[in-house]
C-alpha positions in Angstrom: -24.5 -13.1 5.4 -21.8 -11.1 7.3 -19.5 -9.0 5.3 -15.8 -9.7 5.9 -14.1 -7.3 8.3 -11.7 -5.2 6.3 -8.3 -4.3 7.7 -6.6 -1.3 6.0 -2.8 -1.8 6.2 -0.6 1.2 5.7 2.7 2.7 6.6 5.3 5.1 5.3 8.2 4.1 3.0 10.7 1.8 4.7 8.5 0.9 7.7 8.3 -2.8 6.8 4.7 -2.8 5.5 5.4 -5.5 2.8 6.9 -7.8 5.5 3.9 -7.3 7.8 1.5 -7.9 4.9 3.1 -11.3 4.2 2.7 -12.1 7.9 -1.1 -11.4 7.7 -1.2 -13.7 4.6 0.6 -16.4 6.7 -2.3 -16.1 9.2 -4.7 -17.0 6.3 -6.0 -13.4 5.8 -6.6 -12.8 2.1 -4.9 -9.7 0.9 -5.6 -7.2 -1.8 -2.4 -5.4 -2.7 -3.0 -2.0 -4.3 0.6 -1.7 -5.5 0.5 -5.2 -7.1 -2.8 -4.2 -8.8 -1.1 -1.0 -10.2 1.8 -3.1 -11.5 -0.6 -5.4 -13.2 -2.4 -2.5 -14.9 0.9 -1.0 -16.0 2.8 -4.2 -16.9 3.1 -5.9 -20.3 -0.3 -5.9 -21.9 -1.6 -4.0 -18.9 -5.1 -2.4 -19.2 -3.8 1.1 -18.8 -0.5 1.1 -20.8 -2.0 2.7 -23.9 -3.8 5.4 -22.0 -0.6 6.2 -20.0 1.4 6.4 -23.2 -1.2 8.8 -24.7 -1.0 11.1 -21.6 2.8 10.8 -21.0 4.5 10.0 -24.4 7.7 7.9 -24.2 7.0 6.4 -20.7 6.0 2.9 -21.9 7.7 0.1 -23.9 7.3 -3.6 -24.7 7.5 -4.3 -21.0 4.6 -1.9 -20.2 5.2 1.3 -18.3 8.7 2.3 -17.5 8.2 3.3 -13.8 11.4 5.4 -13.7 10.4 7.4 -16.7 6.8 7.8 -15.5 8.0 8.7 -12.0 10.2 11.4 -13.6 7.2 12.7 -15.6 4.9 13.1 -12.5 7.1 13.5 -9.4 6.7 17.0 -8.0 4.1 17.9 -10.8 0.7 18.1 -9.1 -1.3 18.4 -12.3 0.4 15.5 -14.1 0.1 13.3 -10.9 -3.7 14.1 -10.7 -4.2 13.0 -14.4 -2.3 9.8 -13.7 -4.3 9.1 -10.5 -7.6 9.8 -12.2 -6.7 7.0 -14.6 -5.4 4.5 -12.0 -7.7 4.9 -9.0 -10.9 3.9 -10.6 -9.2 0.8 -12.3 -7.8 -0.3 -9.0 -11.2 0.3 -7.3 -12.8 -2.1 -9.8 -10.1 -4.8 -9.1 -10.8 -4.3 -5.4 -14.5 -4.8 -5.8 -13.8 -8.1 -7.7 -11.5 -9.2 -4.9 -14.2 -8.5 -2.3 -16.7 -10.5 -4.3 -14.2 -13.5 -4.5 -13.5 -13.5 -0.8 -16.9 -12.6 0.6 -16.9 -15.8 2.7 -13.7 -14.8 4.6 -14.0 -13.5 8.2 -11.2 -10.9 7.7 -9.6 -9.5 4.6 -6.6 -7.2 4.2 -6.3 -4.2 1.9 -2.7 -3.2 1.6 -3.0 0.6 0.8 0.3 2.6 1.0 -1.5 6.0 0.8 -4.5 5.0 2.9 -4.7 8.4 4.8 -3.3 10.5 2.0 -6.0 9.4 -0.5 -8.9 9.2 2.0 -9.1 5.5 1.9 -9.8 5.2 5.6 -13.5 5.4 5.2 -13.6 2.2 3.2 -12.0 0.0 5.9 -13.1 -1.3 9.4 -9.8 -1.5 11.2 -6.6 0.5 10.4 -3.2 -1.1 11.0 -0.2 1.2 10.7 3.2 -0.3 10.3 5.9 1.8 12.0 9.5 1.8 13.0 12.1 4.2 14.4 13.3 7.0 12.2 16.8 5.5 12.2 15.5 2.1 11.0 13.3 3.8 8.3 16.2 5.9 7.0 18.7 3.1 6.8 16.2 0.7 5.1 15.2 3.2 2.5 18.7 4.5 1.7 19.8 0.8 1.2 17.5 0.5 -1.7 18.9 0.5 -5.2 18.7 4.0 -6.9 17.6 5.7 -3.7 19.1 9.1 -2.7 18.6 11.4 0.3 16.9 13.9 -2.0 14.5 11.3 -3.5 13.7 10.0 0.1 12.9 13.5 1.3 10.6 14.1 -1.7 8.7 10.8 -1.1 8.4 11.7 2.6 6.8 15.0 1.7 4.0 13.2 -0.1 3.3 10.9 2.9 1.6 11.8 6.1 4.1 12.0 9.0 4.4 8.7 10.8 3.4 10.2 14.2 0.1 11.4 12.7 -0.5 7.9 11.2 0.1 6.3 14.5 -2.4 8.6 16.1 -5.1 7.6 13.6 -4.4 3.8 13.8 -6.5 1.2 15.5 -3.4 -1.0 15.8 0.3 -0.1 15.4 2.7 -2.8 14.4 6.3 -1.9 15.4 8.9 -3.4 13.1 11.9 -2.0 15.0 11.6 -5.2 17.0 12.8 -8.7 16.0 11.0 -10.6 13.2 9.5 -13.0 15.8 8.1 -10.1 17.9 6.7 -8.5 14.8 5.0 -11.8 13.8 3.6 -12.0 17.4 2.1 -8.5 17.0 0.4 -9.6 13.8 -0.9 -12.8 15.3 -2.3 -10.9 18.3 -4.1 -8.4 16.0 -5.7 -11.2 14.0 -6.8 -13.1 17.1 -8.3 -10.0 18.7 -10.2 -9.1 15.5 -11.5 -12.6 15.1 -12.6 -12.5 18.8 -14.7 -9.4 18.1 -16.4 -11.2 15.3 -17.2 -14.3 17.3 
Protein backbone atom coordinates (compact mmCIF):
# COMPACT_ATOMS: atom_id res chain seq x y z
CA UNK A 1 0.00 0.00 0.00
CA UNK A 2 1.47 3.35 -1.08
CA UNK A 3 1.59 6.14 1.46
CA UNK A 4 -0.09 9.37 0.33
CA UNK A 5 2.26 12.00 -1.07
CA UNK A 6 2.36 14.80 1.50
CA UNK A 7 2.37 18.43 0.36
CA UNK A 8 3.61 20.89 2.98
CA UNK A 9 1.90 24.23 2.32
CA UNK A 10 3.43 27.31 3.86
CA UNK A 11 3.80 31.04 3.35
CA UNK A 12 4.37 34.18 5.38
CA UNK A 13 1.57 36.30 6.80
CA UNK A 14 -0.61 38.00 4.18
CA UNK A 15 0.61 35.89 1.26
CA UNK A 16 -2.76 34.26 0.58
CA UNK A 17 -2.02 30.83 2.05
CA UNK A 18 -5.59 30.25 3.33
CA UNK A 19 -7.02 31.05 -0.11
CA UNK A 20 -4.58 28.67 -1.80
CA UNK A 21 -5.29 25.95 0.79
CA UNK A 22 -9.01 26.14 -0.10
CA UNK A 23 -8.11 25.78 -3.78
CA UNK A 24 -6.23 22.55 -3.03
CA UNK A 25 -9.28 21.28 -1.15
CA UNK A 26 -11.41 22.18 -4.22
CA UNK A 27 -9.09 19.86 -6.18
CA UNK A 28 -10.10 17.04 -3.78
CA UNK A 29 -6.87 17.11 -1.80
CA UNK A 30 -7.63 16.35 1.89
CA UNK A 31 -6.14 19.03 4.14
CA UNK A 32 -4.80 19.00 7.69
CA UNK A 33 -4.84 22.58 8.95
CA UNK A 34 -2.39 23.06 11.83
CA UNK A 35 -3.93 26.41 12.81
CA UNK A 36 -7.44 24.91 12.91
CA UNK A 37 -6.10 22.09 15.09
CA UNK A 38 -4.64 24.67 17.50
CA UNK A 39 -7.98 26.53 17.57
CA UNK A 40 -9.71 23.26 18.44
CA UNK A 41 -7.25 22.50 21.25
CA UNK A 42 -7.64 26.04 22.63
CA UNK A 43 -11.37 26.53 22.00
CA UNK A 44 -14.30 25.95 24.38
CA UNK A 45 -13.71 22.57 26.10
CA UNK A 46 -10.39 22.33 24.23
CA UNK A 47 -7.97 19.67 25.44
CA UNK A 48 -5.25 22.20 26.35
CA UNK A 49 -7.29 25.00 27.93
CA UNK A 50 -6.68 23.96 31.56
CA UNK A 51 -2.95 23.46 31.03
CA UNK A 52 -2.62 26.83 29.27
CA UNK A 53 -4.47 28.55 32.12
CA UNK A 54 -2.12 26.87 34.64
CA UNK A 55 0.94 28.14 32.71
CA UNK A 56 -0.46 31.59 31.86
CA UNK A 57 -3.09 32.53 34.47
CA UNK A 58 -5.88 34.81 33.23
CA UNK A 59 -5.52 33.93 29.53
CA UNK A 60 -8.60 31.68 29.29
CA UNK A 61 -12.33 32.04 29.86
CA UNK A 62 -15.61 30.27 29.09
CA UNK A 63 -14.83 30.49 25.37
CA UNK A 64 -11.48 28.78 25.85
CA UNK A 65 -8.20 30.59 25.33
CA UNK A 66 -8.33 34.35 24.76
CA UNK A 67 -5.87 34.57 21.86
CA UNK A 68 -5.23 38.29 22.37
CA UNK A 69 -4.31 37.77 26.04
CA UNK A 70 -2.23 34.68 25.33
CA UNK A 71 -0.49 36.50 22.47
CA UNK A 72 0.39 39.36 24.82
CA UNK A 73 1.72 36.84 27.35
CA UNK A 74 4.14 35.18 24.89
CA UNK A 75 4.94 37.58 22.03
CA UNK A 76 8.58 38.58 22.22
CA UNK A 77 9.17 36.34 25.26
CA UNK A 78 11.23 33.38 24.09
CA UNK A 79 10.95 31.27 27.24
CA UNK A 80 7.17 31.69 27.55
CA UNK A 81 6.74 30.87 23.87
CA UNK A 82 8.85 27.71 24.27
CA UNK A 83 6.66 26.55 27.16
CA UNK A 84 3.52 27.10 25.11
CA UNK A 85 4.95 25.33 22.06
CA UNK A 86 6.07 22.36 24.18
CA UNK A 87 2.39 21.95 25.07
CA UNK A 88 0.88 22.56 21.64
CA UNK A 89 3.23 20.82 19.18
CA UNK A 90 2.90 17.25 20.54
CA UNK A 91 -0.91 17.61 20.70
CA UNK A 92 -1.08 18.86 17.11
CA UNK A 93 1.29 16.05 16.09
CA UNK A 94 -1.12 13.47 17.48
CA UNK A 95 -4.02 15.03 15.58
CA UNK A 96 -1.94 14.95 12.41
CA UNK A 97 -1.17 11.24 12.86
CA UNK A 98 -4.91 10.53 13.22
CA UNK A 99 -5.61 12.54 10.07
CA UNK A 100 -2.97 10.53 8.18
CA UNK A 101 -4.56 7.29 9.32
CA UNK A 102 -8.03 8.47 8.22
CA UNK A 103 -6.78 9.49 4.74
CA UNK A 104 -4.25 6.77 4.03
CA UNK A 105 -6.14 5.83 0.82
CA UNK A 106 -5.67 9.31 -0.68
CA UNK A 107 -3.05 9.83 -3.42
CA UNK A 108 -2.10 13.29 -2.16
CA UNK A 109 -2.76 15.07 1.13
CA UNK A 110 -1.99 18.60 2.22
CA UNK A 111 -0.51 19.78 5.51
CA UNK A 112 -1.14 23.50 5.97
CA UNK A 113 1.77 24.48 8.24
CA UNK A 114 2.38 28.24 8.66
CA UNK A 115 5.82 27.80 10.29
CA UNK A 116 6.96 24.82 8.21
CA UNK A 117 10.58 26.00 7.88
CA UNK A 118 10.79 27.86 11.18
CA UNK A 119 9.78 24.76 13.16
CA UNK A 120 11.73 22.23 11.06
CA UNK A 121 8.61 20.62 9.62
CA UNK A 122 10.07 20.27 6.12
CA UNK A 123 11.48 16.81 6.87
CA UNK A 124 7.98 15.44 7.40
CA UNK A 125 6.63 16.32 3.94
CA UNK A 126 7.37 15.17 0.38
CA UNK A 127 6.75 18.35 -1.62
CA UNK A 128 6.92 21.94 -0.34
CA UNK A 129 4.56 24.55 -1.76
CA UNK A 130 5.29 28.15 -0.78
CA UNK A 131 2.57 30.77 -1.24
CA UNK A 132 4.10 34.12 -2.09
CA UNK A 133 3.15 37.62 -3.23
CA UNK A 134 4.79 40.98 -3.77
CA UNK A 135 5.85 42.94 -0.68
CA UNK A 136 3.28 45.64 -1.54
CA UNK A 137 0.44 43.09 -1.70
CA UNK A 138 1.57 41.45 1.53
CA UNK A 139 1.74 44.74 3.42
CA UNK A 140 -1.62 46.06 2.20
CA UNK A 141 -3.38 42.74 2.97
CA UNK A 142 -1.93 42.47 6.48
CA UNK A 143 -2.50 46.09 7.46
CA UNK A 144 -6.12 45.78 6.33
CA UNK A 145 -6.71 43.21 9.09
CA UNK A 146 -8.63 44.27 12.19
CA UNK A 147 -6.33 45.18 15.08
CA UNK A 148 -3.16 45.02 12.99
CA UNK A 149 -0.52 47.72 13.34
CA UNK A 150 2.79 48.37 11.57
CA UNK A 151 4.61 47.47 14.79
CA UNK A 152 2.73 44.17 15.20
CA UNK A 153 3.31 43.32 11.54
CA UNK A 154 7.07 43.91 11.91
CA UNK A 155 7.18 41.71 15.05
CA UNK A 156 5.41 38.87 13.23
CA UNK A 157 7.73 39.20 10.25
CA UNK A 158 10.77 38.84 12.54
CA UNK A 159 9.45 35.44 13.67
CA UNK A 160 9.04 34.25 10.08
CA UNK A 161 11.73 33.24 7.62
CA UNK A 162 12.07 35.88 4.86
CA UNK A 163 9.90 35.18 1.81
CA UNK A 164 12.91 35.10 -0.55
CA UNK A 165 14.47 32.32 1.53
CA UNK A 166 11.21 30.35 1.54
CA UNK A 167 10.94 30.63 -2.23
CA UNK A 168 14.48 29.23 -2.57
CA UNK A 169 13.57 26.18 -0.51
CA UNK A 170 10.24 25.53 -2.23
CA UNK A 171 9.53 22.73 -4.69
CA UNK A 172 6.65 24.83 -6.07
CA UNK A 173 5.89 28.55 -5.60
CA UNK A 174 2.29 29.74 -5.96
CA UNK A 175 2.21 33.47 -6.72
CA UNK A 176 -0.94 35.16 -5.42
CA UNK A 177 -0.11 38.61 -6.78
CA UNK A 178 -1.93 37.38 -9.91
CA UNK A 179 -5.68 37.08 -10.46
CA UNK A 180 -7.78 34.53 -8.58
CA UNK A 181 -8.16 32.50 -11.78
CA UNK A 182 -4.42 32.45 -12.46
CA UNK A 183 -3.74 31.41 -8.86
CA UNK A 184 -6.28 28.59 -9.21
CA UNK A 185 -4.58 27.47 -12.44
CA UNK A 186 -1.22 27.31 -10.62
CA UNK A 187 -2.79 25.08 -7.95
CA UNK A 188 -4.41 22.82 -10.59
CA UNK A 189 -1.07 22.49 -12.40
CA UNK A 190 0.70 21.58 -9.18
CA UNK A 191 -1.85 18.85 -8.34
CA UNK A 192 -1.78 17.46 -11.89
CA UNK A 193 2.03 17.32 -11.96
CA UNK A 194 2.20 15.56 -8.60
CA UNK A 195 -0.46 13.06 -9.60
CA UNK A 196 1.50 12.37 -12.78
CA UNK A 197 4.61 11.54 -10.74
CA UNK A 198 2.57 9.00 -8.79
CA UNK A 199 1.06 7.31 -11.85
